[in-house]
Each structure stands twice: as structure tokens, then as C-alpha cells.
C-alpha positions in Angstrom: -120.1 76.8 122.3 -119.8 78.0 118.7 -120.1 75.4 115.9 -117.3 76.3 113.5 -119.0 74.1 110.8 -122.1 76.2 111.0 -120.0 79.5 110.7 -118.1 78.0 107.7 -121.3 76.7 106.1 -123.1 80.0 106.3 -120.0 81.7 104.8 -119.9 79.2 101.9 -123.6 79.6 101.3 -123.2 83.4 101.0 -120.3 82.9 98.5 -122.6 80.8 96.3 -125.4 83.4 96.6 -123.1 86.2 95.5 -122.0 84.1 92.6 -125.6 83.3 91.6 -126.3 87.0 91.6 -123.3 87.8 89.5 -121.5 89.8 92.2 -118.3 87.5 92.2 -116.9 85.2 89.6 -116.3 81.4 89.9 -112.5 82.0 90.4 -113.2 84.1 93.5 -115.7 81.5 94.9 -113.2 78.6 94.3 -110.3 80.5 95.9 -112.2 81.6 98.9 -113.7 78.2 99.5 -110.2 76.6 99.3 -108.9 79.3 101.7 -111.7 78.4 104.1 -111.5 80.0 107.5 -110.5 79.3 111.1 -112.8 79.8 114.1 -111.6 80.2 117.6 -114.3 79.5 120.2 -113.6 82.0 123.0 -114.4 79.4 125.7 -113.2 76.1 124.3 -110.2 77.2 122.3 -109.1 80.4 124.2 -110.3 79.5 127.7 -111.8 82.9 128.3 -115.3 82.5 129.7 -115.7 86.2 130.7 -114.5 87.3 127.4 -116.9 85.0 125.7 -119.8 87.0 127.0 -118.5 89.9 124.9 -117.3 88.1 121.8 -118.2 84.4 121.6 -115.8 83.5 118.8 -113.1 85.0 116.5 -112.9 84.2 112.8 -109.7 84.3 110.7 -110.3 84.3 106.9 -108.1 81.3 106.1 -107.4 77.8 107.4 -104.1 76.9 109.0 -103.5 74.5 106.0 -104.0 77.3 103.5 -101.6 79.7 105.4 -98.9 77.0 105.7 -98.7 76.7 101.9 -98.3 80.5 101.2 -95.0 82.0 100.0 -95.8 85.2 101.8 -97.3 85.9 105.2 -101.0 85.9 105.6 -101.7 89.5 106.0 -104.5 91.4 107.8 -105.1 95.0 108.8 -106.6 96.4 111.9 -108.7 99.6 111.9 -111.4 101.4 113.8 -113.9 103.7 112.0 -117.0 105.6 113.1 -120.0 106.6 111.2 -119.6 110.1 109.8 -121.8 113.1 109.0 -125.0 111.6 110.4 -126.6 108.5 111.9 -127.3 105.9 109.3 -125.2 107.7 106.7 -123.3 104.4 106.0 -120.1 106.4 105.6 -117.2 105.5 108.0 -114.3 107.7 108.9 -111.1 106.3 110.5 -109.5 109.6 111.4 -110.2 113.2 112.0 -107.8 115.8 110.5 -105.8 117.9 112.9 -106.2 115.7 116.0 -103.4 113.7 117.6 -103.7 110.0 116.7 -106.4 110.8 114.3 -108.9 111.5 117.1 -109.7 107.9 117.9 -111.2 108.6 121.3 -113.6 111.2 119.7 -114.5 108.6 117.1 -115.5 106.2 119.9 -117.6 108.8 121.7 -115.0 110.3 124.0 -113.4 107.2 125.5 -112.0 103.9 124.5 -114.9 101.4 124.2 -115.2 97.8 125.2 -115.7 96.3 121.7 -112.7 97.9 120.1 -110.4 97.2 123.0 -111.3 93.6 123.0 -111.3 93.1 119.3 -108.0 95.0 118.8 -106.3 93.1 121.7 -107.3 89.8 120.0 -105.9 91.0 116.7 -102.5 91.5 118.3 -102.5 88.0 119.8 -104.2 85.9 117.1 -103.0 87.6 113.9 -100.1 89.7 115.1 -98.4 87.2 117.4 -95.7 86.5 114.9 -95.1 90.0 113.4 -96.6 93.4 112.9 -95.7 95.7 110.0 -95.8 99.5 110.1 -94.5 102.3 108.0 -91.7 104.5 109.4 -94.0 107.5 109.5 -96.7 105.5 111.3 -94.2 104.2 113.8 -92.8 107.7 114.5 -96.3 109.1 115.1 -96.5 106.7 118.0 -92.8 106.2 118.8 -93.3 106.0 122.5 -95.5 102.9 122.1 -94.5 99.3 121.9 -97.7 98.4 120.0 -98.5 95.3 122.0 -102.0 94.1 122.9 -102.0 95.9 126.3 -102.0 99.3 124.6 -105.7 98.4 124.2 -106.0 95.9 127.0 -105.0 98.5 129.6 -108.2 100.4 128.9 -110.2 97.4 130.0 -108.4 96.9 133.3 -110.4 99.4 135.5 -113.9 98.3 134.5 -113.3 94.8 133.2 -110.5 93.3 135.3 -111.6 89.7 134.7 -111.5 90.2 131.0 -108.2 91.9 131.3 -106.8 89.0 133.3 -108.0 86.5 130.7 -106.4 88.5 127.9 -103.2 88.7 129.9 -103.1 84.9 130.2 -104.0 84.5 126.5 -101.1 86.8 125.6 -98.7 84.5 127.5 -100.0 81.6 125.4 -99.9 83.2 122.0 -97.1 85.8 122.0 -93.4 84.6 122.3 -91.1 87.7 122.0 -88.2 85.4 121.0 -90.1 84.6 117.8 -91.8 88.0 117.3 -90.8 90.8 114.9 -91.7 94.4 114.3 -91.2 95.1 110.6 -90.7 98.8 109.7 -91.2 99.7 106.1 -89.0 102.6 104.8 -89.4 103.3 101.1 -87.1 106.3 100.6 -84.4 108.6 101.9 -87.1 111.3 102.1 -89.0 109.2 104.6 -86.0 109.2 106.9 -85.9 112.9 107.0 -89.6 113.4 107.3 -90.0 110.9 110.1 -87.1 112.2 112.2 -86.2 108.6 113.0 -82.5 109.2 113.3 -82.9 112.2 115.6 -85.2 110.4 118.0 -83.2 107.2 117.8 -80.1 109.0 118.9 -82.1 110.4 121.9 -83.3 106.8 122.7 -86.9 107.9 122.4 -88.2 105.2 120.1 -89.6 102.3 122.1 -89.4 99.7 119.4 -85.6 100.5 118.9 -84.7 100.8 122.6 -82.5 97.8 123.3 -83.8 97.5 126.9 -87.2 96.5 125.5 -85.5 93.5 123.7 -87.8 93.8 120.6 -86.6 92.3 117.3 -87.0 94.8 114.5 -86.6 94.2 110.8 -86.2 97.3 108.7 -87.6 96.6 105.2 -86.1 98.9 102.7 -84.0 99.6 99.6 -80.2 99.3 99.1 -79.8 103.1 99.1 -81.7 103.5 102.4 -79.7 100.7 104.0 -76.4 102.3 102.9 -77.4 105.6 104.5 -79.4 104.5 107.6 -77.3 101.6 108.8 -74.4 104.0 109.5 -76.5 105.6 112.2 -79.0 102.9 113.2 -76.6 99.9 113.2 -77.5 96.3 112.8 -77.4 94.5 116.2 -78.9 91.6 118.1 -82.3 93.3 117.8 -82.1 95.3 114.6 -81.7 93.8 111.1 -82.2 95.1 107.6 -84.0 93.4 104.8 -83.1 94.9 101.4 -85.4 94.5 98.4 -82.9 95.9 95.9 -82.5 99.2 94.1 -86.2 99.7 94.2 -88.6 99.1 97.1 -90.4 95.8 96.4 -93.0 94.8 99.0 -93.8 91.5 97.3 -90.1 90.5 97.4 -89.9 91.7 101.0 -92.9 89.6 102.1 -91.4 86.5 100.4 -88.2 86.9 102.4 -90.1 87.4 105.6 -91.9 84.1 105.0 -88.9 82.1 103.8 -86.0 83.5 106.0 -87.9 84.6 109.1 -90.7 82.0 109.2 -93.4 84.7 109.5 -96.7 83.0 108.7 -99.1 85.7 109.9 -98.5 89.5 109.6 -100.7 92.2 111.1 -100.5 95.3 109.0 -100.7 98.3 111.2 -99.1 100.7 108.8 -102.0 103.0 108.0 -104.6 103.3 105.2 -102.3 104.2 102.3 -100.0 101.3 102.9 -102.8 98.8 103.3 -104.6 100.0 100.2 -101.4 99.6 98.1 -100.8 96.1 99.4 -104.5 95.3 98.7 -104.1 96.6 95.2 -101.2 94.2 94.7 -103.4 91.3 95.6 -101.4 90.6 98.8 -103.8 91.7 101.5 -106.0 88.9 102.7 -108.4 90.5 105.2 -109.3 93.6 107.2 -110.4 93.6 110.8 -112.5 96.7 111.6 -114.4 97.9 114.6 -117.3 100.0 113.4 -118.5 102.7 115.8 -121.9 104.6 115.8 -122.1 108.2 114.9 -120.8 110.8 117.4 -122.2 114.3 116.7 -119.0 115.8 118.3 -117.0 114.8 115.2 -118.9 117.4 113.2 -116.6 120.1 114.6 -113.7 118.6 112.7 -112.8 118.2 109.1 -113.7 114.9 107.5 -112.8 114.6 103.8 -112.1 111.8 101.4 -108.7 111.1 103.1 -110.6 110.3 106.3 -113.1 107.8 104.8 -112.4 104.1 105.4 -115.6 102.8 103.8 -119.0 103.5 102.6 -122.0 101.2 102.5 -122.2 99.7 99.0 -118.5 99.9 98.2 -117.9 96.2 98.9 -118.8 93.7 96.2 -121.5 92.3 98.6 -122.8 95.8 99.5 -120.6 96.1 102.6 -118.3 99.0 103.4 -114.8 98.3 102.1 -113.9 98.5 98.4 -113.4 95.1 96.8 -114.2 93.2 100.0 -116.6 90.6 101.2 -117.9 90.8 104.7 -116.9 87.5 106.3 -118.3 88.0 109.8 -119.9 90.6 112.0 -120.4 90.5 115.8 -122.3 93.1 117.7 -120.7 94.3 120.9 -123.2 96.8 122.3 -123.5 99.5 119.7 -120.2 98.5 118.1 -119.6 96.0 115.3 -116.5 93.7 115.2 -116.2 93.1 111.4 -113.9 90.9 109.4 -113.7 91.5 105.6 -111.8 89.3 103.1 -110.3 89.9 99.7 -109.4 87.5 96.9 -105.6 87.1 96.6 -103.4 87.2 93.6 -102.5 83.5 93.4 -99.6 84.1 91.1 -97.9 86.0 93.9 -98.8 84.0 97.0 -98.0 80.4 95.8 -95.1 78.6 94.2 
């Protein structure tokens, strides 16, 4: 059994230590303490005894009370990254150029690994059970997927059937498709042409937009994109448009998602560029990242600055992600299941 008060106390002690060493200011300490955190004990709260042997608890970087008072959804990202260039380089790449899907299986050593499959499955259920946001280009790169937890969970089924069964039961508890949304961000008319969304939609090849899958999709976009796209991808029982005006306004869109759709938690799976832009607006609360060890096979592929997720020392506390604080880290074999938090722009998230 994990004592959530101990986890919380250790976190608060680290915040004070960072303040004492001049690494964060008093406003950040005060905000993060008020935000607090939520701890799920894998046995007591999630009823997953086999899973608990892999990951004994899961931390979310805000309490339910804090999230309930926000005017926008509490937003987290989900990434996997592997150490690049050499062992102990402290530099982590989240994709390899020129490989389908960014070469994730190469980053994980040639196959999907236990830690990432477990951690990512839990993200989908605990953070993304209400909504997942993606960019249109990111969606179209994986247009045959439904982006549910079992995309990761299915990799566990052959070797870890008991863990898979626990996750399956957990998904039935946490995910209600009648109250779940995919949010697709389309910023411009150019994005429509580049993504080929209309072409593949007309061929019924986009899993998210296939009516037989009964998935509720919100297309977050501008007035101009709505006028153009809605003539071909029409509003229906499962497809709605959320317009932010003449210009694309993510903040306004997030406010509407919270107020009109009741979306409290939002898993951002839209890619690095999107998550960084939302972080820079002060609207990204946390990042959930599986860090993988170095795999020498990656040296055959190009890794440049566009591939780098983080570098040791970039975080304000010396961790890997720019502007972040490492809230929690759990070792799963040679993997690390890490949660990083960011201070939020309070003028944008509260009344």
C-alpha cells in the first residue's frame, strides 16, 4: 500500500528545497502546493494486484478539487523517449526521422516494452478517459487507429495476460464512450489539404470518423475551415464543430470544451509542436513520459534537434524537460515512468 501523504509530503519538501536554492520563485511554490496532486494506489484504488507489481501507484499533478475549479480542462501530454547518441548522454529522442510512426519500436529496443505499454495504457484511462486532443496531421498519420488504451494494452496480452485482464476491467470502470470525445485541432485550410482528411474520409478509412465506431469527435477550428470542411465532413450525431472565430484560438477552444462539453481532463496526444505551443501559453499542466535506455541501433538513423524531447539539465530542477519539475519517477526494469509538471498561467485557467 502506498501512503499518498508521504508522496505528497516528499513533493512539497522538494518544492521548498528548490525555492531555497533559488530555482523557483514563491509564486510557483504557492501555486503548485495549492494544486497538490492525486495518487492512485494500484491495489487499493484501482484493484489491480498484478499491475501493482509493475507500477505500485500513479500520480496526477493536481487534486480533484483543483481541477474542478478550472475554466479549462486539466491538460497532460503522453510521450515516449529514448536516450540518444550514447549511454548516459542524458539526451532523449522521441522520434527517428524517416521511419513510420517515428520509429517507436526501435527507440524501445526492437519491440514494445512492458513499462511504456502499462504507463501509456494508464494515461488513456486516468487522464484521457474524458477526452483526447490531436492535431489533424497527427490523426492522419495514424488514421486507422482508434487511439484507445488497448493500442498499447494489446502488446501486453501475450506475455502478461493477467495484467491485460486487469487493464481491461479498469477501462470498463473509467472509460464511458457516451461521455468521451476525440478533439481534432485544425488550424488552417492548408492543414486540410496536407493531411488528406477529406480524401480518406470519403473512402471511409478514418477510424475516428467512421460512424460504425460510434466515437464522438469535436473538430476544433476557425470559421473559415468550418465553412469549407463542413460541406464535405458534415455535422452529425458523432461529429460536431467548435469554432474559435476568425483566428484559431486554443485558449478559447479549451474554455468551451470545459464549459459546454464538461471536459475536465484532456490528454494531449497531438505531437511535440502542439504540446510546446500550449505549454508556452501556460495551459499545459503536466507531461507523462516513459524514458527508455540507449539502443545502439538508433545510430543508423538521423537524430537532430527536431527529434529531441529533453536533455538532462533543461528542467528547472535539473530534469529533462524545459521549464518543468519532475514530480515523480518509477523504475520499471530499465525504463522510467516519469511525470513532470509545469506552473500554469492563472489568469487563463481561473475566473
